[in-house]
C-alpha positions, -999 to 999 in steps of 0.1 A, spaced: 346 -152 264 372 -174 251 402 -147 259 387 -145 294 385 -180 301 423 -182 289 428 -154 314 413 -165 343 433 -201 336 464 -183 331 461 -166 362 452 -192 385 479 -215 372 502 -185 375 493 -181 411 495 -217 417 533 -219 404 542 -190 423 527 -207 457 549 -240 446 580 -217 441 582 -200 475 574 -236 492 605 -248 474 625 -221 484 616 -223 519 620 -260 525 653 -277 529 645 -305 511 666 -300 483 692 -327 489 689 -358 510 715 -381 523 714 -415 503 715 -444 521 747 -461 500 767 -491 520 762 -511 552 773 -484 573 751 -481 605 749 -447 619 727 -427 643 719 -399 616 688 -413 597 685 -384 572 705 -354 564 688 -326 543 701 -298 528 682 -270 515 691 -232 504 690 -215 537 695 -245 564 705 -281 569 685 -303 588 693 -336 607 666 -361 613 679 -389 639 668 -422 647 659 -412 685 629 -388 665 648 -358 670 648 -333 645 671 -301 641 678 -275 620 703 -251 615 706 -220 595 741 -213 575 762 -189 594 776 -168 565 762 -160 533 798 -152 518 812 -187 526 787 -204 509 790 -219 477 789 -199 445 763 -221 431 743 -221 461 746 -184 464 734 -178 428 703 -203 434 692 -182 465 695 -151 443 674 -166 412 648 -183 434 642 -150 454 638 -131 422 613 -154 408 595 -152 438 593 -115 433 584 -114 397 556 -138 405 542 -113 429 544 -85 402 526 -107 379 500 -114 403 491 -81 409 497 -68 370 472 -95 362 448 -89 383 448 -53 370 445 -63 333 419 -92 334 385 -88 319 365 -100 352 380 -69 373 370 -33 374 403 -14 375 409 5 343 374 -6 330 371 23 309 404 14 285 402 -19 272 438 -18 251 455 -9 284 442 -35 303 450 -61 278 484 -47 276 488 -48 314 477 -84 315 500 -97 289 525 -79 309 518 -101 338 519 -133 317 555 -123 303 564 -118 339 552 -151 347 571 -167 322 602 -148 335 597 -159 368 592 -200 358 623 -198 336 642 -183 365 632 -209 391 636 -235 366 675 -227 362 686 -234 399 665 -264 401 678 -279 369 714 -271 381 710 -286 414 696 -317 399 726 -322 374 751 -315 404 733 -342 428 733 -368 398 772 -361 391 780 -363 426 760 -395 433 777 -412 404 813 -399 409 833 -426 424 858 -402 441 831 -392 470 825 -415 496 793 -431 500 783 -411 535 788 -379 514 765 -388 487 728 -372 482 696 -380 465 670 -357 451 648 -341 474 612 -334 470 617 -294 466 635 -304 433 600 -319 419 581 -294 435 603 -268 417 603 -282 385 566 -286 385 560 -249 396 585 -236 371 565 -255 341 531 -244 357 541 -207 361 552 -206 323 520 -224 311 501 -196 331 519 -169 314 516 -182 280 482 -184 285 478 -149 296 499 -139 269 476 -157 242 444 -141 256 458 -109 255 469 -113 219 438 -128 209 417 -97 226 441 -74 207 435 -89 174 400 -98 170 388 -88 205 359 -72 220 340 -42 200 354 -55 165 334 -38 139 333 -48 98 342 -17 75 308 -25 54 285 -19 81 252 -41 90 241 -56 70 263 -61 43 301 -73 49 334 -56 45 338 -46 8 304 -39 1 291 -6 -2 259 16 -13 255 41 -38 238 72 -41 212 55 -63 206 26 -41 230 1 -60 252 -23 -41 286 -22 -55 316 -42 -39 352 -42 -43 359 -81 -34 383 -98 -58 378 -130 -67 399 -161 -78 381 -170 -108 381 -143 -136 350 -155 -151 332 -145 -114 347 -113 -113 339 -104 -150 298 -115 -143 301 -95 -112 311 -65 -129 291 -68 -158 261 -75 -134 268 -43 -116 270 -22 -148 237 -37 -160 218 -31 -129 230 7 -127 222 11 -167 187 -3 -159 183 19 -130 193 48 -149 171 40 -178 141 33 -153 147 69 -138 148 83 -169 115 69 -183 101 79 -149 109 117 -154 99 115 -190 63 98 -180 60 126 -155 69 156 -178 44 139 -207 14 141 -181 -11 170 -185 -9 196 -157 -41 190 -139 -72 213 -141 -74 245 -121 -98 240 -87 -89 203 -92 -76 189 -54 -48 163 -59 -39 163 -20 -49 128 -18 -25 113 -50 11 107 -49 
């Protein structure tokens, strides 16, 4: 039950991280114009994202324009686009694989080992997706902070951190946390999960067996030599006492006189 709860928690965290990464990829709130200086302009806010640039004017007009050429964009923006798209694709694949491999689903129900491995693979994809989305977020954050504190850039061209950077950071961490929980639940189920049986069998633990004469013998090793010697001596004494009792029983049976002819002994043991 513990591994099933971890799987459900990891799945929902990974799904939440995927949705957050998708929203952060689409929205243009990566860089927001900083209000630095005393210049009064008509443009209240200028926002730049991975796919478009938007302008909010003081009159209430809100206009967005997508980037015309992909090849004309800076290399860091192109890399950020590619990493975020790959992260979303990996998250979708991770959701599908985790849904197939979780214990609460009916898919691949006959093979428990295969289901656990598929769930673990989904957790690994969530980890990879979270790491890939964390790279462009951290990269853009560093560039915005470095540009803001640079004295060579005019005040009107400086930007601040947008909401998508915070959302992307939180989504990346949530995705990695969910993937880690899925991987841990798969490892716990593989090591000591459902259907595990002890070697000795009920009611004796592992290392204890029954001999042909009905005597329990153990192969466990104790750290205290006195206890080990005592266990061995008790086993040998029990074997000797059992053998002597059996021999005496056979001798007693042989010493009995044969029953008389015609005497009914069917009621005796």
